[in-house]
SEKE-489203 format. One record per residue (C-alpha): residue number from 0; y, z, x. Coordinates in pm, 1 decimal, padded with zeros to 6 digits. Example, Ala and Ser with C-alpha at 12.3 -4.5 7.8 and 13.67 -1.06 7.14 Angstrom:
2
(0,(-00450.0,00780.0,01230.0))
(1,(-00106.0,00714.0,01367.0))
END
This chain:
328
(0,(00230.1,06707.5,07409.1))
(1,(00094.7,07061.7,07412.8))
(2,(00395.3,07189.1,07216.3))
(3,(00350.2,06924.4,06946.9))
(4,(00005.5,07054.4,06857.2))
(5,(00148.1,07397.6,06784.8))
(6,(00305.0,07284.4,06457.5))
(7,(00139.4,07136.1,06148.0))
(8,(00170.0,06763.8,06074.1))
(9,(00247.1,06788.3,05702.3))
(10,(00535.5,06969.5,05542.5))
(11,(00291.3,07198.2,05360.6))
(12,(-00011.5,07161.6,05591.6))
(13,(-00227.8,07473.1,05601.9))
(14,(-00495.6,07596.5,05840.3))
(15,(-00740.2,07885.1,05818.0))
(16,(-00469.5,08146.5,05874.3))
(17,(-00252.9,08017.4,05588.9))
(18,(-00545.5,07985.0,05348.5))
(19,(-00642.5,08343.5,05428.6))
(20,(-00288.2,08456.3,05347.7))
(21,(-00296.3,08269.5,05016.8))
(22,(-00625.4,08436.5,04925.3))
(23,(-00479.7,08774.6,05027.9))
(24,(-00181.3,08717.5,04797.9))
(25,(-00409.7,08634.1,04506.0))
(26,(-00635.8,08934.1,04571.3))
(27,(-00334.7,09166.6,04593.0))
(28,(-00202.0,09032.3,04262.2))
(29,(-00540.2,09086.6,04093.7))
(30,(-00575.8,09437.9,04237.1))
(31,(-00227.9,09554.0,04132.9))
(32,(-00271.2,09391.5,03790.1))
(33,(-00580.4,09604.0,03733.1))
(34,(-00421.7,09923.8,03859.8))
(35,(-00081.7,09888.3,03691.8))
(36,(-00027.1,09751.3,03338.5))
(37,(00331.5,09663.4,03434.4))
(38,(00241.4,09434.2,03723.6))
(39,(00108.2,09117.5,03559.9))
(40,(00422.9,09035.7,03361.6))
(41,(00664.5,08746.3,03383.0))
(42,(00950.3,08986.4,03442.7))
(43,(00780.1,09146.8,03741.3))
(44,(00682.3,08807.5,03883.6))
(45,(01047.8,08704.1,03862.0))
(46,(01144.3,09027.3,04039.7))
(47,(00902.6,08959.6,04326.7))
(48,(01032.0,08605.7,04368.5))
(49,(01393.1,08717.8,04345.3))
(50,(01338.1,08989.5,04607.1))
(51,(01186.2,08727.7,04837.0))
(52,(01491.9,08500.1,04859.2))
(53,(01683.4,08680.7,05134.5))
(54,(01367.2,08751.7,05336.0))
(55,(01256.3,08387.6,05309.6))
(56,(01584.9,08262.4,05452.9))
(57,(01590.1,08521.5,05730.5))
(58,(01219.3,08458.0,05794.6))
(59,(01282.9,08088.6,05858.8))
(60,(01535.5,08181.0,06125.1))
(61,(01305.6,08443.7,06274.6))
(62,(01028.3,08181.8,06289.8))
(63,(01247.4,07966.7,06512.9))
(64,(01336.5,08262.7,06733.4))
(65,(00978.6,08382.7,06782.0))
(66,(00850.3,08027.5,06837.6))
(67,(01109.0,08000.5,07116.7))
(68,(00988.6,08326.2,07268.8))
(69,(01296.9,08516.1,07148.1))
(70,(01368.5,08783.0,06889.1))
(71,(01666.1,08934.9,06707.7))
(72,(01628.9,09292.3,06583.1))
(73,(01994.5,09303.9,06472.6))
(74,(01950.2,09037.3,06206.5))
(75,(01945.1,09280.4,05912.5))
(76,(02282.9,09429.2,06007.7))
(77,(02417.8,09076.6,06058.5))
(78,(02342.4,09025.3,05690.5))
(79,(02530.4,09346.8,05618.5))
(80,(02844.3,09226.9,05797.9))
(81,(02825.9,08888.2,05625.4))
(82,(02784.8,09066.4,05290.8))
(83,(03094.3,09277.0,05359.4))
(84,(03296.3,08960.7,05428.1))
(85,(03173.4,08807.9,05101.9))
(86,(03251.2,09129.2,04915.2))
(87,(03604.1,09143.1,05056.4))
(88,(03669.6,08786.7,04944.7))
(89,(03541.6,08857.4,04593.9))
(90,(03717.8,09193.2,04574.9))
(91,(04048.8,09027.4,04658.8))
(92,(04004.3,08790.1,04366.2))
(93,(03905.3,08499.9,04588.4))
(94,(03739.2,08183.4,04467.0))
(95,(03358.4,08218.8,04460.5))
(96,(03335.7,07890.3,04650.9))
(97,(03525.8,08058.5,04934.0))
(98,(03278.2,08346.5,04917.9))
(99,(02995.4,08094.0,04954.1))
(100,(03145.3,07976.6,05281.7))
(101,(03231.7,08325.7,05410.9))
(102,(02871.2,08437.7,05460.5))
(103,(02749.7,08145.4,05673.9))
(104,(03077.4,08145.9,05870.9))
(105,(03042.5,08513.0,05963.2))
(106,(02676.2,08449.0,06040.6))
(107,(02767.9,08163.6,06274.4))
(108,(03029.1,08379.1,06448.4))
(109,(02786.1,08667.3,06500.6))
(110,(02520.0,08419.3,06610.6))
(111,(02756.5,08301.0,06882.7))
(112,(02811.2,08662.6,06989.2))
(113,(02437.1,08727.1,07004.8))
(114,(02370.9,08402.2,07189.5))
(115,(02647.2,08476.8,07438.0))
(116,(02494.3,08815.5,07519.7))
(117,(02131.7,08701.7,07530.7))
(118,(02151.9,08341.6,07651.6))
(119,(02466.2,08320.4,07860.6))
(120,(02453.2,08684.5,07968.7))
(121,(02081.0,08653.7,08049.7))
(122,(02005.3,08985.0,07881.5))
(123,(01644.6,09010.7,07749.1))
(124,(01652.4,08933.3,07376.0))
(125,(01495.6,09261.8,07265.4))
(126,(01741.1,09462.0,07477.4))
(127,(02049.7,09257.6,07392.7))
(128,(01991.6,09249.6,07017.2))
(129,(01899.0,09618.1,07014.6))
(130,(02234.2,09693.4,07176.1))
(131,(02413.2,09470.5,06927.4))
(132,(02228.0,09646.9,06646.1))
(133,(02411.3,09967.1,06736.3))
(134,(02744.8,09785.6,06762.2))
(135,(02700.8,09602.3,06430.7))
(136,(02580.2,09914.6,06250.6))
(137,(02893.8,10101.7,06360.9))
(138,(03103.6,09805.7,06246.2))
(139,(02943.5,09825.4,05901.2))
(140,(03028.0,10195.4,05877.2))
(141,(03388.1,10139.2,05988.7))
(142,(03447.5,09842.0,05758.5))
(143,(03303.5,10025.3,05457.4))
(144,(03481.5,10348.7,05544.9))
(145,(03169.2,10548.4,05472.0))
(146,(03160.9,10429.7,05109.3))
(147,(02978.2,10160.4,04917.9))
(148,(03159.1,09838.5,04836.5))
(149,(03077.7,09827.9,04465.3))
(150,(03195.1,09687.8,04134.4))
(151,(03237.9,09335.5,04270.9))
(152,(03332.4,09054.3,04029.0))
(153,(03052.8,08854.7,03869.5))
(154,(03200.0,08514.2,03957.8))
(155,(02957.3,08454.6,04247.2))
(156,(02666.8,08585.1,04040.0))
(157,(02747.2,08342.2,03760.6))
(158,(02783.9,08053.8,04005.1))
(159,(02444.7,08109.8,04168.5))
(160,(02273.3,08172.2,03835.0))
(161,(02323.5,07808.6,03735.9))
(162,(02071.8,07525.7,03770.3))
(163,(02087.7,07182.3,03929.4))
(164,(01881.4,06924.0,03742.3))
(165,(01692.6,07212.0,03587.0))
(166,(01616.8,07377.6,03922.1))
(167,(01758.8,07729.6,03980.6))
(168,(02008.4,07738.4,04266.6))
(169,(01811.3,07997.3,04473.2))
(170,(01496.9,07782.2,04457.3))
(171,(01698.6,07474.5,04550.8))
(172,(01858.9,07647.1,04850.0))
(173,(01521.0,07775.6,04971.8))
(174,(01372.8,07425.1,04940.3))
(175,(01662.5,07265.7,05129.0))
(176,(01649.6,07529.8,05404.5))
(177,(01271.9,07491.7,05440.4))
(178,(01297.5,07110.8,05453.4))
(179,(01582.0,07122.4,05705.9))
(180,(01392.2,07357.6,05939.6))
(181,(01071.4,07154.8,05902.5))
(182,(01252.2,06829.5,05984.0))
(183,(01424.8,06992.5,06281.0))
(184,(01091.5,07112.2,06417.4))
(185,(00885.9,06805.1,06343.0))
(186,(01122.2,06506.9,06353.0))
(187,(01382.3,06589.3,06617.1))
(188,(01380.1,06657.7,06992.7))
(189,(01503.3,07008.1,06909.1))
(190,(01160.9,07104.7,06774.4))
(191,(00980.2,06979.8,07083.1))
(192,(01229.3,07156.6,07308.6))
(193,(01199.2,07482.5,07111.3))
(194,(00820.9,07498.5,07133.3))
(195,(00820.1,07387.9,07496.0))
(196,(01056.4,07675.1,07580.4))
(197,(00828.2,07910.3,07388.8))
(198,(00528.1,07793.2,07590.8))
(199,(00705.2,07823.9,07926.3))
(200,(01079.4,07845.5,07969.4))
(201,(01059.5,07771.1,08341.2))
(202,(00844.4,07460.3,08293.3))
(203,(01076.3,07344.2,08013.6))
(204,(01376.1,07381.8,08244.6))
(205,(01203.4,07189.5,08525.4))
(206,(01116.7,06915.3,08274.1))
(207,(01484.7,06858.4,08203.7))
(208,(01493.0,07027.9,07862.9))
(209,(01837.4,07176.6,07782.1))
(210,(01709.8,07533.9,07765.4))
(211,(02046.5,07709.4,07736.3))
(212,(02172.6,07475.0,07463.0))
(213,(01850.1,07501.0,07262.8))
(214,(01833.3,07880.6,07284.0))
(215,(02203.1,07917.6,07196.9))
(216,(02164.9,07688.9,06893.0))
(217,(01859.4,07878.9,06771.7))
(218,(02034.9,08215.3,06764.1))
(219,(02327.5,08058.9,06576.8))
(220,(02099.5,07882.7,06324.4))
(221,(01914.0,08206.4,06257.6))
(222,(02237.2,08394.4,06188.2))
(223,(02372.0,08114.9,05966.1))
(224,(02056.9,08140.4,05752.8))
(225,(02114.9,08515.7,05743.9))
(226,(02471.3,08457.4,05623.7))
(227,(02336.7,08244.1,05338.8))
(228,(02090.8,08524.3,05256.4))
(229,(02386.2,08765.3,05236.5))
(230,(02543.3,08543.3,04971.3))
(231,(02241.1,08582.2,04745.2))
(232,(02226.4,08954.1,04814.1))
(233,(02585.7,09009.6,04701.1))
(234,(02541.0,08780.3,04401.8))
(235,(02237.0,08979.0,04287.3))
(236,(02347.7,09337.9,04343.5))
(237,(02727.7,09300.6,04335.4))
(238,(02764.9,09580.5,04589.8))
(239,(02723.0,09646.0,04960.9))
(240,(02572.8,09981.7,05057.0))
(241,(02587.6,10163.3,05388.8))
(242,(02219.9,10105.1,05470.5))
(243,(02216.9,09733.5,05392.1))
(244,(01962.6,09537.0,05594.6))
(245,(01818.6,09842.6,05770.6))
(246,(01455.4,09726.1,05732.6))
(247,(01507.2,09349.3,05707.4))
(248,(01439.3,09273.5,06073.6))
(249,(01109.5,09463.5,06057.3))
(250,(01010.8,09284.1,05736.4))
(251,(01104.7,08942.8,05877.7))
(252,(00909.4,08994.6,06199.7))
(253,(00607.5,09117.9,06001.8))
(254,(00614.4,08821.4,05763.2))
(255,(00651.2,08567.5,06043.8))
(256,(00368.6,08699.4,06261.4))
(257,(00149.0,08742.3,05953.2))
(258,(00209.2,08372.0,05892.5))
(259,(00072.1,08274.5,06231.2))
(260,(00381.3,08234.3,06447.3))
(261,(00311.6,08373.0,06793.4))
(262,(00535.8,08659.2,06899.7))
(263,(00493.6,08525.8,07254.6))
(264,(00632.8,08184.3,07158.9))
(265,(00502.1,07828.0,07154.2))
(266,(00338.4,07835.2,06809.9))
(267,(00482.3,07855.3,06459.3))
(268,(00397.6,07797.2,06094.4))
(269,(00666.4,07760.2,05828.9))
(270,(00427.1,07765.0,05534.6))
(271,(00267.4,08069.1,05697.3))
(272,(00606.6,08239.9,05703.2))
(273,(00655.0,08167.6,05332.1))
(274,(00313.0,08311.0,05249.1))
(275,(00374.4,08608.1,05478.5))
(276,(00699.4,08685.0,05294.1))
(277,(00527.5,08659.2,04956.0))
(278,(00238.8,08883.6,05064.3))
(279,(00479.2,09143.4,05199.6))
(280,(00689.5,09146.5,04882.7))
(281,(00379.2,09151.4,04659.6))
(282,(00248.2,09456.6,04846.2))
(283,(00584.2,09637.0,04841.4))
(284,(00635.2,09570.1,04472.0))
(285,(00280.3,09668.6,04381.2))
(286,(00292.4,09991.5,04578.5))
(287,(00618.0,10084.2,04406.9))
(288,(00470.7,10021.5,04061.2))
(289,(00165.6,10239.2,04126.8))
(290,(00387.8,10527.8,04230.5))
(291,(00400.4,10503.9,04610.9))
(292,(00752.4,10607.7,04723.1))
(293,(00963.3,10333.4,04882.9))
(294,(00987.5,10559.0,05188.7))
(295,(00635.1,10447.7,05278.8))
(296,(00707.3,10074.3,05264.2))
(297,(00813.4,10051.2,05632.2))
(298,(00490.8,10231.4,05720.6))
(299,(00288.0,09958.1,05549.4))
(300,(00494.6,09691.2,05724.9))
(301,(00445.8,09858.6,06061.2))
(302,(00071.0,09884.8,06009.0))
(303,(00055.3,09513.0,05925.8))
(304,(00243.3,09425.7,06245.7))
(305,(00022.5,09646.2,06462.9))
(306,(-00290.6,09516.0,06291.8))
(307,(-00203.3,09148.6,06336.7))
(308,(-00090.5,09187.4,06697.7))
(309,(-00393.8,09401.8,06774.1))
(310,(-00625.4,09138.7,06629.5))
(311,(-00447.4,08867.0,06829.9))
(312,(-00484.2,09067.6,07151.9))
(313,(-00854.5,09134.1,07094.7))
(314,(-00939.7,08781.7,06977.7))
(315,(-00770.1,08626.3,07281.3))
(316,(-01035.7,08792.7,07499.0))
(317,(-01318.2,08603.9,07328.9))
(318,(-01342.6,08225.8,07391.5))
(319,(-01544.7,08167.5,07071.3))
(320,(-01270.2,08320.9,06854.9))
(321,(-01008.6,08111.4,07033.6))
(322,(-01215.7,07796.6,06967.4))
(323,(-01248.4,07877.4,06596.1))
(324,(-00874.1,07944.4,06569.5))
(325,(-00792.7,07616.9,06743.8))
(326,(-01009.1,07423.9,06495.4))
(327,(-00871.1,07606.6,06188.7))
END
């Protein structure tokens, strides 16, 4: 029952951490609107939301991984490889529907590779995925031949720019992905098993929980979501560059831990992840508009990660802070 209490009851239930993130988003919007006359526009708001799509999908997968006590630092390059597969299909004149399937399929395949190394090979997740990061990054360079994959057809772009019952396809996909992950966590044994493993893998194993199966599935699910994110990336930019996904893992980890998911496992917040993604993208967009070079964006992300983890480490030493957090 301990694991059940680590996840909100309602699909959009919020505690003190999530409300604080929402307030931070609003304050950041107000601040950047005052500083930059170009910030508070409908066009810029659309840009922020559009730039959040891939990170939201990858963040949902990273939430599952961190809640399980795992991590995948190769996830950004996984998106790159999935994007290359999509680009090759489009470049060969393939049906855009086939391109839609290519991304998740490549993601699932790479998820199986990652899970095999980390779960079946019993390699620590940070070490195994760091090694795969180097392998995948070399694969991207080889497949692209040192050049961008550019000038892709607009067929996929046109397909994903449509609406379903008046709802834009990206928003619909995000909603479906969020609902599916929430249901998996809250309404299925998988969610209980995931959080139990995050609390204590050894105790979960002794309790009869299928630890290997659950961990393997989680890595695959995360990479499938990343493959879907690659589809939107290619549809938006219609090219695949050499450095694709280089900072996505860092951004995803930052957004997820900002949202309240424990990097040690056993606790997660999906609505917190969504708000963490929005706050991160709001800050990155605002800094760019006020003239801060994009080179400094990873610095801001790194500071946020260190700050949140530092606060967690300090607060865990004080029983009163722990009590207030438990009641939030």
